[in-house]
C-alpha positions as CSV (number, residue, x, y, z in Angstrom):
1,M,0.0,0.0,-0.1
2,D,1.2,3.6,-1.1
3,T,1.6,6.0,1.7
4,L,2.3,9.9,2.4
5,T,5.2,10.6,3.1
6,P,7.0,14.3,3.4
7,D,9.4,15.7,1.2
8,R,12.4,17.9,1.9
9,C,11.9,21.1,0.0
10,E,12.5,24.8,0.1
11,I,10.4,27.9,-0.7
12,R,11.2,31.2,-1.4
13,G,9.1,34.3,-1.9
14,E,9.2,37.9,-1.4
15,N,9.9,38.1,2.5
16,F,8.9,34.2,2.5
17,H,11.5,31.7,3.1
18,W,11.1,28.1,4.3
19,Q,12.7,25.0,4.0
20,G,11.5,21.4,5.9
21,D,9.6,18.5,5.1
22,A,6.4,19.4,3.6
23,L,3.3,16.8,3.2
24,V,0.8,19.4,1.4
25,I,1.7,22.5,-0.3
26,G,-1.4,24.7,-1.2
27,I,-1.1,27.9,-3.4
28,G,-4.0,30.0,-4.1
29,N,-5.4,33.1,-5.1
30,G,-8.9,32.5,-3.8
31,R,-9.5,31.1,-0.5
32,Q,-11.5,28.0,-1.3
33,A,-10.4,24.5,-2.4
34,G,-12.8,22.1,-4.5
35,G,-15.4,21.5,-2.0
36,G,-15.2,24.5,0.0
37,Q,-12.7,23.7,1.9
38,Q,-10.9,27.2,3.1
39,L,-7.0,26.0,2.2
40,C,-5.8,29.6,1.9
41,P,-8.6,31.3,4.5
42,T,-6.6,35.0,4.0
43,A,-6.4,34.9,0.3
44,L,-8.0,37.7,-1.6
45,I,-8.6,37.3,-5.3
46,N,-7.9,40.8,-6.6
47,D,-4.6,41.8,-3.8
48,G,-2.0,40.8,-6.5
49,L,-0.8,37.9,-4.2
50,L,-0.8,34.2,-3.9
51,Q,-1.2,32.7,-0.8
52,L,0.9,29.4,0.4
53,R,0.0,27.3,3.5
54,I,2.1,24.2,4.2
55,F,1.3,21.0,6.2
56,T,4.3,19.9,7.5
57,G,4.9,15.9,7.7
58,E,4.4,16.2,11.5
59,E,0.9,14.9,12.6
60,L,-1.0,15.6,9.3
61,L,-4.4,14.3,10.3
62,P,-4.7,16.4,13.6
63,A,-3.2,19.7,11.3
64,L,-5.9,19.0,8.5
65,F,-8.7,19.1,11.1
66,S,-7.6,22.0,13.0
67,T,-7.8,24.0,9.6
68,L,-11.7,23.7,9.8
69,T,-11.4,25.4,13.3
70,Q,-8.2,27.2,14.2
71,S,-5.3,26.9,12.3
72,D,-3.6,29.8,13.7
73,D,-1.9,27.9,16.4
74,N,-0.9,24.9,14.6
75,P,2.8,24.8,14.6
76,N,2.3,22.4,11.8
77,I,0.9,24.6,9.7
78,I,3.0,27.6,7.7
79,D,1.8,30.2,5.9
80,G,3.2,32.8,3.4
81,A,1.8,35.6,0.9
82,S,4.1,36.5,-2.2
83,A,3.3,37.7,-5.9
84,W,5.8,34.7,-6.7
85,F,7.2,31.5,-4.8
86,D,10.0,29.4,-5.8
87,I,9.7,25.9,-4.9
88,H,12.6,23.3,-4.8
89,A,11.9,19.5,-3.8
90,G,13.5,16.3,-3.7
91,L,16.7,17.9,-3.9
92,Y,18.0,17.1,-0.5
93,P,18.9,13.6,1.2
94,A,16.7,12.2,3.6
95,Q,17.8,12.2,7.1
C-alpha cells in the first residue's frame, strides 16, 4: 500500500523563506479549494498575491482537522504570501 511521506523542500518568495519537510503544499489566489475547504483562508482574489499554506510532515490528520476550527496556533501549518514562489523539492537527502 502506498503511503504519504513528506518531502524535503525549500520555498522562497518576497519576504518569505521556509525549508523543511512538507507533506502538502497549497497555493491559491482564492480562499477555497474544491468542496469549499478553506485552504488559503486569508487569500484575496484581487490583491495581486498568492497565498501559500504548508502542512508539514508532523501529525497531518490533526493539522488538517484543526484548519476547520483554528489554524492560527498550529505549528504544523506554515502560511505565507507573495506575488511569486520558487519551490525546490527532492533536492535534499533524507535524514
